[in-house]
C-alpha atoms as one frame of an Amber mdcrd trajectory, in Angstrom:
protein
 -35.265  74.525 -22.452 -36.712  71.997 -25.487 -36.922  67.784 -24.342 -35.389
  66.937 -26.795 -32.103  69.930 -25.753 -32.754  68.343 -22.168 -31.987  64.663
 -23.828 -29.050  65.636 -24.977 -26.952  67.225 -22.520 -28.155  64.275 -20.383
 -26.062  62.328 -22.876 -23.262  64.692 -22.843 -23.155  64.700 -19.492 -23.472
  60.580 -18.855 -20.896  60.162 -21.291 -19.031  62.279 -19.748 -19.383  60.666
 -16.748 -18.545  57.558 -18.441 -15.710  58.335 -20.023 -14.223  59.335 -16.378
 -15.364  56.504 -15.210 -13.801  54.010 -17.619 -10.367  56.134 -17.528 -10.539
  55.113 -13.862 -10.596  51.823 -14.469  -8.297  51.522 -17.025  -5.415  53.173
 -14.519  -6.284  50.545 -11.763  -5.432  47.304 -14.601  -2.472  49.692 -15.491
  -1.362  49.761 -11.518  -2.131  46.188 -11.003  -0.624  44.828 -13.843   2.376
  46.395 -13.079   2.748  44.369  -9.714   4.127  41.027 -11.322   1.939  38.438
 -10.914   0.575  36.616 -14.005  -3.599  36.371 -14.716  -5.594  38.745 -13.954
  -6.277  39.554 -10.270  -9.188  39.740  -8.173  -9.155  43.833  -8.767  -8.559
  43.581 -12.449 -11.162  41.620 -13.578 -13.791  43.981 -11.141 -11.552  47.448
 -12.636 -13.024  45.765 -15.471 -16.521  44.859 -15.344 -16.927  48.444 -13.794
 -15.773  50.384 -16.799 -18.148  47.680 -18.923 -20.467  48.584 -17.371 -20.263
  52.488 -17.241 -20.046  52.035 -20.601 -22.783  49.873 -21.181 -25.104  52.244
 -19.713 -28.711  53.656 -21.509 -29.840  57.409 -20.568 -33.014  56.543 -19.451
 -35.248  58.810 -21.104 -36.355  61.742 -19.188 -40.193  62.379 -20.666 -40.752
  58.405 -20.382 -40.487  56.153 -17.249 -37.339  55.062 -15.917 -36.358  51.990
 -17.368 -35.545  48.766 -15.675 -31.750  47.909 -16.400 -31.716  44.383 -15.300
 -28.589  43.412 -13.291 -25.269  42.839 -15.216 -24.379  39.564 -14.501 -20.730
  37.643 -15.007 -20.071  34.555 -16.851 -16.527  35.042 -15.487 -14.746  31.799
 -13.130 -14.545  33.136  -9.517 -11.718  35.356  -8.551  -8.899  33.208  -6.933
  -7.359  34.693  -3.740  -3.856  34.098  -2.549  -5.495  32.447   0.890  -6.558
  30.137  -2.175  -3.528  29.790  -3.580  -1.952  28.638  -0.650  -4.876  26.488
   1.143  -4.845  24.311  -1.690  -1.876  22.679  -2.021  -2.135  23.002   1.417
  -5.272  20.300   1.305  -3.855  18.193  -1.257  -0.557  17.328   1.156  -3.057
  17.024   3.727  -5.320  14.359   1.919  -1.648  12.865   0.411  -1.259   9.320
   2.196   1.895  10.156   5.138   5.332   8.558   5.804   7.080   7.012   2.650
   5.968   4.562  -0.040   6.274   3.038  -3.337   7.586   5.501  -5.946   9.924
   7.291  -4.149  13.558   7.442  -4.615  16.835   8.692  -2.571  19.237   8.153
  -0.675  16.603   7.817   2.895  15.194   4.762   0.951  18.420   3.601   0.238
  19.026   3.707   4.018  15.801   2.114   4.979  16.602  -0.691   2.341  19.880
  -1.239   4.039  18.351  -1.094   7.804  15.447  -3.864   6.990  18.502  -6.196
   5.215  19.762  -6.007   8.344  17.733  -7.249  10.414  16.935 -10.040   7.464
  14.031  -8.574   6.114  13.655  -9.391   2.060  13.611  -5.990   0.171  15.134
  -7.478  -2.746  17.376  -5.283  -4.326  19.313  -2.989  -1.665  19.142   0.195
  -3.727  17.730   4.074  -4.250  14.493   2.466  -5.236  11.063   2.214  -2.783
   9.265  -0.735  -5.176   7.085  -3.443  -3.999   9.876  -5.993  -3.002  10.991
  -2.724  -0.082   6.890  -2.434   1.084   6.815  -6.175   1.203  10.090  -5.947
   3.577   8.330  -2.770   5.388   4.688  -4.639   5.951   6.877  -7.582   6.768
   8.486  -5.434   9.876   5.498  -4.243  10.915   4.270  -7.490  10.653   6.778
  -9.096  13.484   5.718  -5.703  16.076   2.780  -5.256  15.834   2.587  -1.976
  13.991  -0.644  -1.634  10.600  -0.076  -3.247   8.106   0.376  -1.053   5.153
   3.965  -1.538   3.580   4.568   2.219   4.036   7.303   4.023   6.523   5.995
   6.379   8.563   7.726   7.895  11.973   6.198   5.094  14.228   7.804   2.572
  12.025  11.305   4.743  12.340  11.115   4.076  15.621  10.259   0.268  16.245
  13.018   0.280  13.648  15.356   1.986  15.003  15.617  -0.503  18.450  14.619
  -3.564  16.823  16.365  -7.331  16.802  15.703 -10.390  15.751  12.324 -12.155
  17.055  13.118 -15.123  18.986  12.496 -18.052  17.932   8.690 -20.094  18.147
  10.395 -23.447  17.692  14.341 -23.793  19.015  14.477 -27.234  19.101  12.736
 -27.844  15.406  15.807 -28.599  13.923  18.690 -26.587  13.109  18.077 -26.359
   9.471  13.550 -25.229   9.393  11.260 -22.664   8.622   8.774 -21.587  10.867
   5.549 -19.947  10.090   3.103 -17.331  11.836   0.310 -17.671  11.005  -1.410
 -14.768  13.675   1.322 -12.637  12.462   1.735 -13.861   8.530   5.314 -14.402
   8.697   7.637 -16.571   7.590  11.641 -17.365   8.924  13.593 -19.401   7.387
  16.592 -20.365  10.509  20.005 -22.153   8.653  22.401 -23.388  11.969  20.224
 -22.946  14.119  20.126 -18.527  13.135  17.557 -17.073  12.122  18.416 -16.338
   7.720  15.980 -14.204   6.338  11.940 -13.145   7.481   9.462 -12.667   5.114
   5.689 -11.321   4.534   3.464 -14.279   3.193  -0.223 -14.540   2.911  -2.095
 -17.892   4.382  -5.864 -19.738   4.349  -8.534 -17.495   4.452 -11.193 -19.308
   6.562 -14.053 -19.506   4.110 -15.561 -21.708   3.125 -15.303 -22.616  -0.368
 -16.072 -25.767  -3.176 -14.013 -27.275  -6.211 -14.180 -31.028  -7.588 -17.192
 -31.671  -5.624 -16.957 -30.763  -2.385 -16.802 -28.208  -0.412 -14.282 -27.272
   3.145 -13.226 -24.503   4.430  -9.458 -23.248   3.430  -7.271 -23.424   6.080
  -3.411 -23.179   6.665  -3.710 -26.267   9.524  -1.025 -26.228  11.840   1.620
 -28.725  13.748   4.898 -29.954  12.241   5.486 -30.914   9.019   8.675 -31.657
   6.046   9.255 -30.735   2.112   8.742 -33.417   0.507   8.129 -32.211  -3.433
   9.848 -28.863  -4.912   8.138 -27.329  -8.324   9.866 -25.300 -10.934   8.183
 -22.440 -13.045   4.452 -22.512 -12.836   1.439 -25.723 -11.886  -1.556 -24.716
 -12.460  -4.508 -26.576 -10.598  -7.932 -26.525  -9.737  -7.743 -23.401  -7.346
  -5.127 -21.792  -9.379  -1.326 -21.071 -10.568   1.520 -21.646  -8.201   4.991
 -20.208  -8.515   7.623 -22.213  -7.761   5.959 -24.567  -4.630   7.675 -26.445
  -2.192   5.086 -28.852  -0.551   4.919 -30.172   2.217   1.687 -30.920   3.612
  -0.763 -32.907   0.584  -1.160 -30.066  -1.395   0.120 -27.486   0.736   3.345
 -25.719  -0.457   5.052 -21.906   0.050   4.813 -20.807  -3.921   5.708 -17.261
  -5.394   2.153 -15.231  -6.177   1.137 -12.162  -7.539  -1.044 -11.146  -4.977
  -0.025 -10.870  -1.263  -1.738  -9.340   0.880  -1.425  -8.137   4.490  -3.690
 -10.898   5.347  -4.755 -14.731   4.898  -6.387 -14.790   1.634  -4.926 -17.882
  -0.472  -6.934 -21.635   0.239  -4.423 -22.910   2.029  -1.146 -22.188   0.555
   1.686 -20.092   2.096   2.281 -16.676  -0.740   5.387 -15.445  -0.627   6.607
 -12.740  -3.359   7.272 -13.399  -6.466  10.835 -12.480  -5.760  11.129 -14.207
  -2.064  10.125 -17.498  -4.309  12.608 -17.471  -6.807  15.499 -17.513  -4.584
  13.896 -19.486  -1.642  13.290 -22.615  -2.880  16.941 -22.850  -3.898  17.282
 -22.270   0.322  15.099 -24.929   1.668  15.994 -28.546   1.044  13.871 -31.991
   0.494  13.115 -33.278   4.149  13.180 -30.283   5.786  11.368 -29.868   8.478
   8.586 -26.852   8.058   6.467 -25.572  11.901   3.122 -23.717  11.168   2.071
 -22.061  14.487  -0.419 -20.133  15.735  -3.232 -22.377  14.040  -6.740 -21.695
  15.519  -7.819 -24.839  18.074  -4.036 -26.323  18.246  -1.298 -25.589  20.228
   0.509 -21.780  19.605   3.910 -23.931  19.562   3.784 -27.530  17.480   6.063
 -30.165  19.097   8.736 -31.076  16.897   9.135 -34.609  16.015  12.978 -35.053
  16.408  14.791 -38.313  17.347  14.640 -39.498  21.610  16.789 -38.399  23.670
  17.909 -38.874  27.001  18.743 -35.088  27.115  17.780 -32.364  26.902  20.369
 -29.966  24.792  21.413 -26.799  26.862  21.022 -23.181  25.615  24.890 -22.844
  24.890  24.785 -26.398  22.200  22.049 -25.798  19.906  20.703 -29.326  19.179
  22.847 -31.618  15.808  19.994 -33.653  15.499  17.785 -33.254  12.216  14.347
 -34.101  12.775  12.770 -37.356  11.523  10.086 -36.638   9.083   8.731 -38.919
   6.879   7.013 -37.292   3.713   3.020 -37.620   3.187   0.622 -40.981   2.267
  -1.249 -38.911   0.604  -1.092 -38.416  -3.329   1.796 -35.477  -4.693  -0.478
 -35.199  -7.717  -1.143 -31.455  -8.389  -3.904 -31.104  -6.723  -3.052 -27.850
  -4.812  -5.355 -28.548  -1.811  -7.547 -31.255  -4.023  -5.251 -34.120  -1.642
  -6.467 -31.941   1.590  -9.506 -32.615   3.614 -11.003 -34.278   0.907 -13.784
 -35.902   2.814 -14.298 -40.151   2.956 -15.900 -41.798   0.304
């Protein structure tokens, strides 16, 4: 047999092999497609690659040195296995924050808000939407009970809510109508007729040094007993920022609404409250109403309420009815925020 005849025979043999392999690959593809799964599976892609390799292979020349064929490099995406499709969502779920948080909706959110409202925490409107007001209410609860201040409801929070009761007063003899500000826990308690009405999350002075209008000081919220002496309406703006519906109780320090009320102290000395709370808070307090700031470092844990002198101690069943006598502050009442506070003597 001549070399030409040999090459023709070998080419026909290889063509037959390619035909058989291609037919087998197509059969595999047809079999895999019948499984009902969308998109090519790993078997389909492997079969297609085998068919392509078999159909494009060049028969070697028997009269020349065997040609070196470069390995086929696939440019297709790696096969996605069933295990990959199962573990990917699981990994995403593992990265998601635990518990219930902002953006959630449904009956469980409504039940949560009703429970917090019953415990006297402000959550804004009670509905089925977990909004920023809900998160503030949850955070206030977490602060009071020593839980992580996340604003999210976890199993730990739900367990604590099941047995929670109203916290005891910080200044029991501080006046029938009063405000107590707990600096360590960063919460505010509103009392009417010696009964707790609301618990609100706050952010007080961050104790950081700052400078304004030519002198420097630390951003502190001094402890002690004071009284509200002026109410503002809407936004009041000064060198240190803007305050919404402020109620002043110690020089330039006020309880006021803010768009930022973080879990930790962050202000220049004022008591920040959520904007939703600032809408109703001024209407629940009055000029002369006592304000007790408790738990400041270096000061007594419970400030002494400046009440009228009495020769007898009130019994536990008979709460005191005499309102504290609190003089208005002698510092200027202009819109200086903290500028009139802690100003060094000249």
